[in-house]
C-alpha positions in Angstrom: 6.4 -28.6 4.1 2.7 -28.0 5.1 0.0 -30.5 5.6 -2.1 -31.3 2.9 -6.0 -30.9 3.4 -8.9 -31.7 1.5 -10.6 -28.8 -0.5 -13.6 -28.8 2.9 -10.7 -28.3 5.1 -9.5 -25.7 3.0 -13.2 -24.0 3.0 -13.5 -24.5 6.7 -10.0 -22.7 7.6 -11.1 -20.0 5.1 -14.9 -19.8 6.8 -12.4 -19.5 10.3 -10.8 -16.9 9.0 -12.4 -14.2 6.1 -12.3 -10.8 6.6 -16.1 -10.3 5.6 -19.0 -11.3 3.1 -17.2 -9.4 0.8 -13.6 -10.8 0.8 -11.6 -13.0 -1.3 -11.7 -16.0 1.8 -15.1 -15.1 1.6 -15.8 -16.0 -1.8 -13.1 -19.0 -1.2 -15.2 -20.6 2.0 -18.3 -19.9 0.3 -18.3 -21.3 -3.5 -14.7 -23.1 -2.7 -13.5 -21.1 -6.3 -10.5 -19.3 -6.5 -11.9 -16.5 -9.4 -15.4 -15.0 -9.5 -14.7 -11.5 -11.6 -13.9 -9.7 -8.9 -11.5 -11.7 -6.8 -8.8 -14.6 -7.9 -6.2 -16.8 -6.1 -3.8 -13.9 -5.8 -6.3 -12.0 -3.6 -6.9 -15.2 -1.4 -3.2 -15.6 -0.9 -2.7 -12.4 -0.1 -5.9 -12.7 2.7 -3.7 -15.4 4.2 -1.3 -13.5 4.7 -3.0 -10.9 5.9 -4.4 -13.1 8.2 -1.2 -14.7 9.4 0.0 -11.2 10.4 -2.8 -11.4 13.1 -1.6 -14.3 14.7 1.7 -11.9 16.3 -1.0 -10.1 18.1 -1.7 -10.6 21.9 -5.2 -12.0 21.3 -3.3 -15.3 20.4 -1.6 -17.9 23.1 1.3 -18.9 21.8 -0.3 -22.8 21.4 -2.8 -20.7 19.6 -0.2 -19.1 17.1 0.9 -22.6 16.2 -2.1 -24.1 15.7 -3.6 -21.3 13.3 -0.1 -21.0 11.6 -0.5 -24.4 10.8 -3.8 -24.1 9.5 -3.1 -21.1 7.5 0.3 -22.5 5.9 -1.9 -25.5 4.9 -4.8 -23.4 3.7 -2.0 -21.3 1.5 -0.2 -24.5 0.3 -3.5 -25.8 -0.9 -4.7 -22.4 -2.5 -1.3 -22.1 -4.0 -1.1 -25.5 -5.3 -5.1 -25.9 -6.5 -5.7 -26.1 -10.0 -8.3 -23.2 -11.8 -11.6 -25.1 -12.3 -12.7 -24.9 -16.0 
C-alpha cells in the first residue's frame, strides 16, 4: 500500500512532475482541485501514469527511480482516494 500523504505534499509532488502550465497535474498542483472544466481526476491519474513511464529512462539512477516511484505511487493513491470538492 502507498504511504499516506497530506494534500500539501500531494501538491508538491504534482508540482515537481507536471507536464507544463496547461497540464492536469499543473492544475492540481496550483489549485489543489481535481476538476476545472478542462481536466478531471482521470486526466490527473493518466498524467501520473505517464510520469511513471519517464522513470524507465536512463535519466534516473536506480535509487532515484525507487524514490520517485514511491512519491508518484503516494500521489496516485492520494488522487484516487481524494473526495471531489463541491
